[in-house]
N, C-alpha and C positions, 0 to 999 in steps of 0.2 A: 184799679187804684186805690191802693192805702190813701185812710186821710186821716188825721185826728181826731175826733168825734168825744166831745165835752159835754154834759149835763144833759139841755131840753136837745142839744142838734143828735146825742147818740140815742136818747129817747124815740125820737120824730125818725132814726134810720130805721130802729127796730120794729115801729108799728108799720115803717114802710114795708120791710125787707118778708118779718116774718107775715102781717096782714093778720088771717084770723085763726089762724095756729098760737098767734098769742107768742112771748117769750117771757124766761125766767129771768131774773137776775142774779147777777152775780160780784161780788164784788170784783171778782177778778177781770171783768171788762174792762171794769175802767183804767186797772193796771193795763189791760192788753190794748185797750181803743182811743186812748183818752191820753195817758201819756206815750206811748206811742205808738204810731200807726195803726190801721188794720185793714183788711179787705170787708167786700161787700161777703165774701165765702167764710168768713172766720165768725161775722157777725150772726150769719144763719149758723152755726152752732149753738147758740142762742135762743134759737125757734122750739117751740115746744112741740 
């Protein structure tokens, strides 16, 4: 299910999905997940 995730909601989702692996921040994630909906699989692309 694709959702719009912005600000702290986006960061919380990345912590939840990536866990101990951590994640890296890219400005494109805001474009892809806040301005448009994105899926869990898309968020996993930002995990380390």
